[in-house]
C-alpha angles and dihedrals in degrees: 000000000000116000129195113237120210126207144158101071124133146131116305135165121248110280091031131119138233134179118215124201131206118196133168115254089234138004109301139154119271116273117226098231128024122183137190118221135179139202123197121197110287094003134103122258110268136195116252103176144327136209133190130213088261094055100255109150138199130192136197112231091249092068105032111129093009105057129056124191117202139170132221106203093189093055094034087228132135120207134200113201109197119193133176088027117201129200090250088063086070106123146108107276121213136178127212142154111259122200134167095281101043129282129338097216141043113261116261130217095275128212123267118235115190120182117192124207 
């Protein structure tokens, strides 16, 4: 089964930026909706943002005005540009394909984002 592979995380100071990438593990058709999610230690996994193949986006309040989700159809890659990062953004970030009954794909390894104060 195709998995989505996350990359681009790292350690950054508060106020800094990172761009995360989400790419299929092998060639695959585009998936209608891709979402970025994050899980901080001791907390539940939460939605960060979603994007559809037509470019419609949706953001959780935590990232509005700071995060931008985008999609490169030619590369079949979804990005999450994160600016003005805060220590509370520290988490493992995952991407997946949500649908009415859950998620289409198995969860990947995620990419760690650590924001120092």
